[in-house]
TORTOR-862030 format. One record per residue (C-alpha): residue number from 1; residue in three letters; x, y, z. Coordinates in Angstrom, 2 decimals. Layout:
+-----+------+---------+---------+---------+
|  nr | rest |      xx |      yy |      zz |
+-----+------+---------+---------+---------+
| NUM |  ALA |       X |       Y |       Z |
...
+-----+------+---------+---------+---------+
This chain:
+-----+------+---------+---------+---------+
|  nr | rest |      xx |      yy |      zz |
+-----+------+---------+---------+---------+
|   1 |  UNK |  -24.50 |    3.11 |  -19.90 |
|   2 |  UNK |  -23.11 |    6.17 |  -18.16 |
|   3 |  UNK |  -21.76 |    5.60 |  -14.67 |
|   4 |  UNK |  -23.50 |    7.34 |  -11.77 |
|   5 |  UNK |  -21.82 |   10.46 |  -10.41 |
|   6 |  UNK |  -20.79 |    8.76 |   -7.18 |
|   7 |  UNK |  -19.04 |    5.95 |   -9.04 |
|   8 |  UNK |  -17.23 |    8.38 |  -11.33 |
|   9 |  UNK |  -16.10 |   10.37 |   -8.30 |
|  10 |  UNK |  -14.78 |    7.21 |   -6.62 |
|  11 |  UNK |  -12.85 |    6.28 |   -9.77 |
|  12 |  UNK |  -11.41 |    9.78 |  -10.04 |
|  13 |  UNK |  -10.19 |    9.68 |   -6.44 |
|  14 |  UNK |   -8.19 |    6.55 |   -7.20 |
|  15 |  UNK |   -6.81 |    7.99 |  -10.44 |
|  16 |  UNK |   -5.83 |   11.43 |   -9.14 |
|  17 |  UNK |   -4.67 |   10.84 |   -5.56 |
|  18 |  UNK |   -0.92 |   11.55 |   -5.51 |
|  19 |  UNK |   -0.36 |   11.86 |   -1.76 |
|  20 |  UNK |   -1.86 |    8.71 |   -0.21 |
|  21 |  UNK |   -0.03 |    5.43 |    0.25 |
|  22 |  UNK |   -0.77 |    2.17 |   -1.50 |
|  23 |  UNK |   -3.17 |    0.67 |    1.06 |
|  24 |  UNK |   -5.24 |    3.87 |    1.21 |
|  25 |  UNK |   -5.57 |    3.83 |   -2.57 |
|  26 |  UNK |   -6.55 |    0.17 |   -2.44 |
|  27 |  UNK |   -9.22 |    1.02 |    0.14 |
|  28 |  UNK |  -10.59 |    3.69 |   -2.21 |
|  29 |  UNK |  -10.50 |    1.26 |   -5.14 |
|  30 |  UNK |  -12.51 |   -1.30 |   -3.17 |
|  31 |  UNK |  -15.06 |    1.38 |   -2.37 |
|  32 |  UNK |  -15.32 |    2.17 |   -6.09 |
|  33 |  UNK |  -15.75 |   -1.56 |   -6.80 |
|  34 |  UNK |  -18.47 |   -1.82 |   -4.16 |
|  35 |  UNK |  -20.33 |    1.10 |   -5.72 |
|  36 |  UNK |  -20.00 |   -0.40 |   -9.21 |
|  37 |  UNK |  -21.55 |   -3.66 |   -8.03 |
|  38 |  UNK |  -24.66 |   -1.86 |   -6.77 |
|  39 |  UNK |  -25.52 |   -0.19 |  -10.10 |
|  40 |  UNK |  -28.96 |   -1.36 |  -11.20 |
|  41 |  UNK |  -29.05 |   -2.94 |  -14.63 |
|  42 |  UNK |  -25.27 |   -3.09 |  -15.08 |
|  43 |  UNK |  -24.43 |   -5.90 |  -17.50 |
|  44 |  UNK |  -22.11 |   -8.34 |  -15.78 |
|  45 |  UNK |  -19.50 |   -8.33 |  -18.52 |
|  46 |  UNK |  -19.35 |   -4.58 |  -18.14 |
|  47 |  UNK |  -18.81 |   -5.00 |  -14.38 |
|  48 |  UNK |  -15.80 |   -7.27 |  -14.96 |
|  49 |  UNK |  -14.45 |   -4.82 |  -17.53 |
|  50 |  UNK |  -14.73 |   -1.95 |  -15.04 |
|  51 |  UNK |  -13.11 |   -4.05 |  -12.32 |
|  52 |  UNK |  -10.21 |   -4.78 |  -14.65 |
|  53 |  UNK |   -9.84 |   -1.08 |  -15.45 |
|  54 |  UNK |   -9.83 |   -0.35 |  -11.73 |
|  55 |  UNK |   -7.27 |   -3.06 |  -10.94 |
|  56 |  UNK |   -4.74 |   -1.71 |  -13.45 |
|  57 |  UNK |   -5.40 |    2.04 |  -13.31 |
|  58 |  UNK |   -2.43 |    2.73 |  -10.99 |
|  59 |  UNK |    0.30 |    0.35 |  -12.16 |
|  60 |  UNK |    2.72 |    1.00 |   -9.28 |
|  61 |  UNK |    0.34 |   -0.15 |   -6.55 |
|  62 |  UNK |    0.23 |   -3.93 |   -6.22 |
|  63 |  UNK |   -2.19 |   -3.64 |   -3.28 |
|  64 |  UNK |   -4.83 |   -2.13 |   -5.52 |
|  65 |  UNK |   -4.37 |   -4.78 |   -8.21 |
|  66 |  UNK |   -4.28 |   -7.65 |   -5.70 |
|  67 |  UNK |   -7.28 |   -6.66 |   -3.62 |
|  68 |  UNK |   -9.56 |   -5.84 |   -6.55 |
|  69 |  UNK |   -8.55 |   -9.17 |   -8.13 |
|  70 |  UNK |   -9.17 |  -11.03 |   -4.88 |
|  71 |  UNK |  -12.59 |   -9.43 |   -4.47 |
|  72 |  UNK |  -13.62 |  -10.52 |   -7.97 |
|  73 |  UNK |  -12.15 |  -14.02 |   -7.62 |
|  74 |  UNK |  -13.90 |  -14.65 |   -4.29 |
|  75 |  UNK |  -17.19 |  -13.14 |   -5.45 |
|  76 |  UNK |  -17.22 |  -15.33 |   -8.55 |
|  77 |  UNK |  -16.58 |  -18.46 |   -6.50 |
|  78 |  UNK |  -19.49 |  -17.66 |   -4.17 |
|  79 |  UNK |  -22.89 |  -19.31 |   -4.58 |
|  80 |  UNK |  -24.54 |  -15.92 |   -4.04 |
|  81 |  UNK |  -25.39 |  -13.61 |   -6.94 |
|  82 |  UNK |  -22.52 |  -11.30 |   -7.89 |
|  83 |  UNK |  -24.56 |   -8.25 |   -6.89 |
|  84 |  UNK |  -24.61 |   -9.62 |   -3.34 |
|  85 |  UNK |  -21.21 |  -11.30 |   -3.05 |
|  86 |  UNK |  -19.07 |   -8.51 |   -4.52 |
|  87 |  UNK |  -20.15 |   -5.73 |   -2.10 |
|  88 |  UNK |  -19.57 |   -8.12 |    0.81 |
|  89 |  UNK |  -16.11 |   -9.04 |   -0.46 |
|  90 |  UNK |  -15.19 |   -5.39 |   -1.03 |
|  91 |  UNK |  -16.25 |   -4.46 |    2.51 |
|  92 |  UNK |  -14.41 |   -7.45 |    3.98 |
|  93 |  UNK |  -11.18 |   -6.53 |    2.24 |
|  94 |  UNK |  -11.52 |   -2.87 |    3.25 |
|  95 |  UNK |  -11.68 |   -4.06 |    6.85 |
|  96 |  UNK |   -8.64 |   -6.27 |    6.28 |
|  97 |  UNK |   -6.63 |   -3.18 |    5.28 |
|  98 |  UNK |   -7.44 |   -1.42 |    8.55 |
|  99 |  UNK |   -6.88 |   -4.58 |   10.58 |
| 100 |  UNK |   -3.49 |   -5.12 |    8.94 |
| 101 |  UNK |   -2.30 |   -1.68 |   10.02 |
| 102 |  UNK |   -3.26 |   -2.37 |   13.62 |
| 103 |  UNK |   -1.54 |   -5.76 |   13.62 |
| 104 |  UNK |    1.69 |   -4.31 |   12.20 |
| 105 |  UNK |    1.63 |   -1.53 |   14.79 |
| 106 |  UNK |    1.27 |   -4.12 |   17.54 |
| 107 |  UNK |    4.14 |   -6.17 |   16.13 |
| 108 |  UNK |    6.41 |   -3.12 |   16.02 |
| 109 |  UNK |    5.39 |   -2.06 |   19.52 |
| 110 |  UNK |    6.49 |   -5.46 |   20.81 |
| 111 |  UNK |    9.95 |   -4.86 |   19.32 |
| 112 |  UNK |   10.48 |   -1.23 |   20.38 |
| 113 |  UNK |   10.89 |   -1.15 |   24.15 |
| 114 |  UNK |   12.49 |    2.22 |   25.00 |
| 115 |  UNK |   12.52 |    5.88 |   23.98 |
| 116 |  UNK |   13.74 |    6.03 |   20.40 |
| 117 |  UNK |   14.44 |    8.53 |   17.67 |
| 118 |  UNK |   12.87 |    7.59 |   14.36 |
| 119 |  UNK |   13.21 |    8.82 |   10.79 |
| 120 |  UNK |   10.61 |    8.33 |    8.07 |
| 121 |  UNK |    9.38 |    9.82 |    4.82 |
| 122 |  UNK |    6.22 |   10.24 |    2.78 |
| 123 |  UNK |    2.69 |    9.68 |    4.12 |
| 124 |  UNK |    2.25 |    5.96 |    4.71 |
| 125 |  UNK |   -0.97 |    5.01 |    6.49 |
| 126 |  UNK |    0.78 |    2.01 |    8.06 |
| 127 |  UNK |    3.63 |    4.17 |    9.38 |
| 128 |  UNK |    1.17 |    6.72 |   10.77 |
| 129 |  UNK |   -0.74 |    3.98 |   12.61 |
| 130 |  UNK |    2.49 |    2.54 |   14.01 |
| 131 |  UNK |    3.82 |    5.90 |   15.22 |
| 132 |  UNK |    0.48 |    6.62 |   16.84 |
| 133 |  UNK |    0.74 |    3.30 |   18.72 |
| 134 |  UNK |    4.31 |    4.17 |   19.73 |
| 135 |  UNK |    3.47 |    7.66 |   21.00 |
| 136 |  UNK |    4.66 |    6.81 |   24.53 |
| 137 |  UNK |    7.87 |    5.21 |   23.25 |
| 138 |  UNK |    9.10 |    7.53 |   20.49 |
| 139 |  UNK |   10.95 |   10.64 |   21.66 |
| 140 |  UNK |   11.08 |   12.37 |   18.27 |
| 141 |  UNK |   10.39 |   11.59 |   14.60 |
| 142 |  UNK |   12.38 |   13.19 |   11.81 |
| 143 |  UNK |   10.07 |   13.33 |    8.80 |
| 144 |  UNK |   11.67 |   13.91 |    5.41 |
| 145 |  UNK |    9.51 |   16.27 |    3.39 |
| 146 |  UNK |    9.49 |   13.78 |    0.50 |
| 147 |  UNK |    9.87 |   15.85 |   -2.62 |
| 148 |  UNK |    8.60 |   16.27 |   -5.26 |
| 149 |  UNK |    5.12 |   15.75 |   -3.77 |
| 150 |  UNK |    6.08 |   16.81 |   -0.20 |
| 151 |  UNK |    3.79 |   14.17 |    1.30 |
| 152 |  UNK |    5.98 |   14.15 |    4.41 |
| 153 |  UNK |    4.44 |   17.45 |    5.43 |
| 154 |  UNK |    1.06 |   15.75 |    5.81 |
| 155 |  UNK |    2.46 |   13.14 |    8.19 |
| 156 |  UNK |    4.49 |   15.70 |   10.14 |
| 157 |  UNK |    1.33 |   17.73 |   10.71 |
| 158 |  UNK |   -0.59 |   14.68 |   11.99 |
| 159 |  UNK |    1.91 |   13.42 |   14.54 |
| 160 |  UNK |    1.70 |   16.20 |   17.19 |
| 161 |  UNK |   -2.05 |   15.59 |   17.59 |
| 162 |  UNK |   -1.16 |   12.04 |   18.69 |
| 163 |  UNK |    1.44 |   13.21 |   21.18 |
| 164 |  UNK |    4.40 |   12.48 |   18.89 |
| 165 |  UNK |    7.08 |   15.14 |   18.52 |
| 166 |  UNK |    7.89 |   15.64 |   14.84 |
| 167 |  UNK |   10.63 |   17.55 |   13.02 |
| 168 |  UNK |   10.06 |   18.13 |    9.30 |
| 169 |  UNK |   13.42 |   18.14 |    7.51 |
| 170 |  UNK |   14.55 |   18.59 |    3.91 |
| 171 |  UNK |   15.32 |   15.30 |    2.17 |
| 172 |  UNK |   18.91 |   16.47 |    1.76 |
| 173 |  UNK |   19.32 |   16.72 |    5.56 |
| 174 |  UNK |   18.72 |   13.01 |    6.20 |
| 175 |  UNK |   22.42 |   12.16 |    6.17 |
| 176 |  UNK |   23.26 |   14.95 |    8.61 |
| 177 |  UNK |   20.89 |   13.69 |   11.32 |
| 178 |  UNK |   21.05 |    9.94 |   10.65 |
| 179 |  UNK |   23.69 |    9.47 |   13.35 |
| 180 |  UNK |   21.06 |   10.48 |   15.94 |
| 181 |  UNK |   18.45 |    8.03 |   14.60 |
| 182 |  UNK |   17.76 |    4.65 |   16.21 |
| 183 |  UNK |   15.86 |    3.31 |   13.24 |
| 184 |  UNK |   14.24 |    4.27 |    9.96 |
| 185 |  UNK |   10.58 |    3.30 |    9.63 |
| 186 |  UNK |    9.07 |    3.08 |    6.17 |
| 187 |  UNK |    6.02 |    1.76 |    4.45 |
| 188 |  UNK |    6.03 |    0.10 |    1.04 |
| 189 |  UNK |    3.90 |    0.66 |   -2.02 |
| 190 |  UNK |    4.79 |   -2.81 |   -3.27 |
| 191 |  UNK |    7.34 |   -5.57 |   -2.76 |
| 192 |  UNK |    8.65 |   -8.11 |   -5.27 |
| 193 |  UNK |    8.29 |  -11.74 |   -4.29 |
| 194 |  UNK |   12.09 |  -12.02 |   -4.17 |
| 195 |  UNK |   12.53 |   -9.03 |   -1.85 |
| 196 |  UNK |   13.13 |   -5.61 |   -3.50 |
| 197 |  UNK |   10.85 |   -2.89 |   -2.15 |
| 198 |  UNK |    8.97 |   -0.28 |   -4.19 |
| 199 |  UNK |    8.24 |    2.97 |   -2.35 |
| 200 |  UNK |    8.20 |    6.74 |   -2.75 |
| 201 |  UNK |   11.27 |    8.28 |   -4.33 |
| 202 |  UNK |   14.01 |    8.77 |   -1.74 |
| 203 |  UNK |   13.31 |    5.51 |    0.07 |
| 204 |  UNK |   16.27 |    3.74 |   -1.52 |
| 205 |  UNK |   18.65 |    6.57 |   -0.60 |
| 206 |  UNK |   17.31 |    6.71 |    2.97 |
| 207 |  UNK |   17.66 |    2.94 |    3.38 |
| 208 |  UNK |   21.25 |    2.99 |    2.16 |
| 209 |  UNK |   22.12 |    5.88 |    4.49 |
| 210 |  UNK |   20.66 |    3.98 |    7.44 |
| 211 |  UNK |   22.54 |    0.85 |    6.37 |
| 212 |  UNK |   25.86 |    2.73 |    6.28 |
| 213 |  UNK |   25.20 |    4.39 |    9.65 |
| 214 |  UNK |   24.12 |    1.03 |   11.13 |
| 215 |  UNK |   20.72 |    2.39 |   12.08 |
| 216 |  UNK |   17.85 |   -0.10 |   12.16 |
| 217 |  UNK |   15.57 |   -0.25 |    9.14 |
| 218 |  UNK |   12.00 |   -1.48 |    9.58 |
| 219 |  UNK |    9.64 |   -1.80 |    6.61 |
| 220 |  UNK |    5.90 |   -2.15 |    7.18 |
| 221 |  UNK |    4.47 |   -4.06 |    4.25 |
| 222 |  UNK |    1.15 |   -5.87 |    4.18 |
| 223 |  UNK |    0.87 |   -9.28 |    2.55 |
| 224 |  UNK |   -1.44 |   -7.90 |   -0.15 |
| 225 |  UNK |    1.36 |   -5.64 |   -1.42 |
| 226 |  UNK |    3.42 |   -8.54 |   -2.75 |
| 227 |  UNK |    3.65 |   -8.21 |   -6.53 |
| 228 |  UNK |    1.98 |  -11.14 |   -8.34 |
| 229 |  UNK |    4.46 |  -13.55 |   -9.92 |
| 230 |  UNK |    5.00 |  -12.53 |  -13.53 |
| 231 |  UNK |    3.24 |   -9.16 |  -13.20 |
| 232 |  UNK |    5.06 |   -6.30 |  -14.95 |
| 233 |  UNK |    4.89 |   -3.52 |  -12.37 |
| 234 |  UNK |    5.38 |   -0.02 |  -13.79 |
| 235 |  UNK |    6.76 |    2.87 |  -11.74 |
| 236 |  UNK |    4.75 |    6.06 |  -12.14 |
| 237 |  UNK |    6.64 |    9.13 |  -13.37 |
| 238 |  UNK |    5.88 |   12.77 |  -12.63 |
| 239 |  UNK |    5.63 |   14.17 |  -16.16 |
| 240 |  UNK |    5.08 |   17.75 |  -15.00 |
| 241 |  UNK |    8.29 |   17.80 |  -12.97 |
| 242 |  UNK |   10.14 |   15.30 |  -15.17 |
| 243 |  UNK |   11.13 |   13.20 |  -12.18 |
| 244 |  UNK |   10.54 |    9.65 |  -10.93 |
| 245 |  UNK |    7.97 |    9.27 |   -8.15 |
| 246 |  UNK |    9.06 |    5.84 |   -6.88 |
| 247 |  UNK |   12.25 |    3.84 |   -6.50 |
| 248 |  UNK |   13.31 |    0.27 |   -5.72 |
| 249 |  UNK |   15.37 |   -0.71 |   -2.68 |
| 250 |  UNK |   17.28 |   -4.01 |   -2.69 |
| 251 |  UNK |   16.33 |   -6.49 |    0.03 |
| 252 |  UNK |   19.72 |   -6.29 |    1.78 |
| 253 |  UNK |   19.25 |   -2.64 |    2.78 |
| 254 |  UNK |   16.28 |   -3.41 |    5.01 |
| 255 |  UNK |   16.64 |   -5.10 |    8.39 |
| 256 |  UNK |   13.15 |   -6.30 |    9.29 |
| 257 |  UNK |    9.98 |   -6.60 |    7.20 |
| 258 |  UNK |    6.80 |   -6.54 |    9.27 |
| 259 |  UNK |    3.42 |   -7.59 |    7.89 |
| 260 |  UNK |    0.06 |   -8.43 |    9.41 |
| 261 |  UNK |    1.19 |  -12.06 |    9.19 |
| 262 |  UNK |    4.31 |  -11.37 |   11.25 |
| 263 |  UNK |    7.81 |  -10.98 |    9.86 |
| 264 |  UNK |    8.06 |  -11.43 |    6.12 |
| 265 |  UNK |   10.79 |  -13.68 |    4.79 |
| 266 |  UNK |   11.53 |  -14.74 |    1.24 |
| 267 |  UNK |    9.74 |  -18.13 |    1.27 |
| 268 |  UNK |    6.50 |  -16.43 |    2.36 |
| 269 |  UNK |    6.99 |  -13.65 |   -0.19 |
| 270 |  UNK |    7.32 |  -16.25 |   -2.93 |
| 271 |  UNK |    4.15 |  -18.07 |   -1.84 |
| 272 |  UNK |    2.20 |  -14.81 |   -1.71 |
| 273 |  UNK |    3.41 |  -13.84 |   -5.18 |
| 274 |  UNK |    1.98 |  -17.07 |   -6.55 |
| 275 |  UNK |   -1.29 |  -16.66 |   -4.63 |
| 276 |  UNK |   -1.84 |  -13.15 |   -5.98 |
| 277 |  UNK |   -0.97 |  -14.29 |   -9.50 |
| 278 |  UNK |   -3.70 |  -16.92 |   -9.28 |
| 279 |  UNK |   -6.33 |  -14.31 |   -8.38 |
| 280 |  UNK |   -5.11 |  -12.02 |  -11.13 |
| 281 |  UNK |   -5.40 |  -14.80 |  -13.69 |
| 282 |  UNK |   -9.07 |  -15.24 |  -12.74 |
| 283 |  UNK |   -9.77 |  -11.55 |  -13.31 |
| 284 |  UNK |   -8.09 |  -11.73 |  -16.73 |
| 285 |  UNK |   -9.56 |  -15.06 |  -17.83 |
| 286 |  UNK |  -12.25 |  -15.61 |  -20.49 |
| 287 |  UNK |  -13.90 |  -17.89 |  -17.94 |
| 288 |  UNK |  -14.55 |  -14.89 |  -15.69 |
| 289 |  UNK |  -16.49 |  -13.28 |  -18.51 |
| 290 |  UNK |  -18.49 |  -16.46 |  -19.10 |
| 291 |  UNK |  -19.18 |  -17.16 |  -15.42 |
| 292 |  UNK |  -20.27 |  -13.57 |  -14.98 |
| 293 |  UNK |  -22.62 |  -13.74 |  -17.96 |
| 294 |  UNK |  -24.22 |  -16.88 |  -16.54 |
| 295 |  UNK |  -25.02 |  -15.17 |  -13.27 |
+-----+------+---------+---------+---------+
């Protein structure tokens, strides 16, 4: 059966969005999943197939894969019909994304106690929430424009409306002003369960610059962005510009990892990688098809 227009539009938003961060894309994917689950007459095997397509449609974003997998796993384990349990799970996980941002902002605010100069890049929803919470503490934010997509411009335009002074700078100017920066604040599109961070291109260079200049480096990364153990993450590539869109930063170049669970350390990362792998295995299992058909 053909998908309703609203569902197709929700899918397309996930597939084509090249400026939002990982958690925002995951939120949109959960909305698409919620809409799919409300389609009258949709055969349950088809629903699982669409959920799987959704979970893997953006291979760089572990948050999308993890949260769609978790929604399916929890809905299948519920005693309620899938048409009732899946929308509830999708909505619950959407709320968890927003709650996680608030918790990370609160954690960072407890650490930052005086007027500071911050540098960031790209358009992370978690970073935006944190800087908004720090509006009375941050004196200025240098925002790298984040080529090739120039997502940094979006964030730089938001900040003044929250009372945060922002300077948009070319990516190549980061080294020249790093000596005036107290800390670099970045989001993460994904993190391996042994520590390396996946984020927008330029993040690795910025982290290494901050490391050399002895500036602080804080990474905001929600627990649902930990890459499932054994999952082969693929970094998206900008074919039109023939350039990478994401890079990987070794663990040692970041000072503090902040999640909604508090500070992330390697033992917790490892446990989360296994937890997400378990949910992913349910989505991919023949049993999921059978249990869905029975309901």
